[in-house]
C-alpha positions, 0 to 999 in steps of 0.5 A: 874569643877573650876573657872567659871559660864558660861556652859560648852557646851557653852563654849564648843562651843566657846572656844579652849580647852587646856589640860596641863598633869602633868598642875599642874606642876611647868612647866605645872602650868607655862603655865598654866598661861600663856595662861591664858590670853586668854578669847577664852582659855578653860584650862584643867588641867590633873595629876594623881592627881584629887585633884591637878589638881582641886586646881590649875584649881579654882586658874586661872582666867576665866574658868578651870577644873582639873582632873585625867589623866595618861599618861600611860593609856592603853585607853589613845585614847580614854579618849583624845576623849572625851574631845573634845580637841584642843591640848594637851600641854605635861608636864608630865616629866620627859621624859627621858626613856618615850615613846612617848605613849601620842604623839601615842594617838594624833595621834590617837584622832586627837589632834595637841601635844606639851611637853617639853621634852630636853631629846635628844633621845626623840626631836630628834628621834621624827620623826619617828612619823611623817609618821603616825601624816601627813597621820593623819593631826596632827601637833605633837611637842617635846621641845618646852623648852630652849632647843631646843626652845629658843636656836633655837629662837636665831640661827634665829635671829643671823644667818643672820649676818654669813657667816658660825658658827663652834662653840657654847655653851649653858649654863643654870644656873639655879637660887637656891632660886626656887621651883624645881620641883622632875621631874626635879630633879630626871632626872639629878640626873639620868642621872649623870655620864651616856656616850654621845658624842659631836662634839669637834674640828669637831669629835665625842667625849665622855663624861659624864653628870658630866664632866669638871668641870667648871666656867661661868659666866653671866650678874650681878646679876647672875655673875658666876656659876659653871657648868659641861657637860648634854646631851641636843637636840642642841647638835645633832641638831645644828649639823645637821642644820650647816654643818660648825660646828666644836663645842658644848657643852652644861653645866649646873650647881646648886649654891650653890658650895657645892651642884653642887660640890657634884653633880661633885662627885657623878657623878665619882662614877657613872662611877665606878657602885657606887650607886649615882644616885638611885631613891632614893637619887634624891627624898633626893637631891631634899628636900637636895636642897630646904633646903641648905643655899646659893644661890640666886634667879636669874638665867640665860641662855647664848649662845655663837656662832661664825663663820665667817662673810659674809666677811670671818672675825672671828664673835662671839656673846653672848646672855642672858637671866637672870630670876631675883627675882625667876621668871627665871623658866619662861622663859623654860614655855615660847616658850610652850605657844608661840607655842600653841597661833600659834596653835591654831590660826591657825598660825602653821600648819604642821602635823607632827612630830617635834623637836621646831627647828626654828619655834619660832621667838625670839620674840615670846617668848619673849612677854610671858615673859614681864611680869615678871622680865626677861631680855633679851640682844645679844652683839657682841664680840670683835675680835679687840684683836686678841683672840679665840671668843669661847677661852671654845670651842678652847681650 
């Protein structure tokens, strides 16, 4: 145990015990730091590397402990039950291709569960666990991250302004001068060239990760960035929630431009079954990106929503959040921290398994980011010129 002096038995009686699996990684560590501001939470940092878990736990204020825990352990339910947990937050990605072993272990041990997955199939099929979770009286939530946790909170905030929504486009442009987790890089790199469906002109059409290389513009100081198509849960969840939706697209990219062009080229090579997305190349890319010159410490996310107001007139909004000076990675960490507080405080108890879709108010997420160089803004798109609200989607 690290980071405190009170007896473990006393703390167990007085504190909510929260285990963060992958808790010393890029996002897990930030979720831990966000929750460490509460004296009534005891954090348990877990992962396959015990020394890293213990070292990070010792850096946290208050009492925390670090331990070794494998996400695919055959006796994971028994291990979790022995820890007497009040919540488990699963951050041990990549989630692409991962099964629901951790969530199922939480059902069997009676522990509420949150994960930060942004994998489309993992999040969108998560409801398959719902019947078992309901019988056990356990709350399970998947996707408490930028997408769909934050993106759906923005929709929840703005949807009352609309009579109908027919188009949405989301772009995420991370900073270059930040620490990147290998799991995040692997997830993106290994998916290059992979086909997935998107809603375009009211029909489902195939695209692939790395397709439609294009420019997007965020507010200063982020500015113009290059992005390309990427598969996320929102591409399926937004059409489920909005019957009038005809267009949905998600784009992400890296900087400098040379790196983004290289990834687009890898995607095209992968389409021809050439070995451009092997795991060893992801590891090489992870190292190269950390050393590549150029780029900035600023990044951001924007959401365009287009449709009609209640009088049938064209209406559009653009919402942005910018992470400055290297603080961007706190943005995807914030939804999980906000949801964790709601569950621990008894303000969200819903046995079953579901995506993190409109479960949080936008203000709850933004409150987690108050101490960082993160700004957000929402603007109504001017329609007086008669131009399309969302030209990138209307073309």
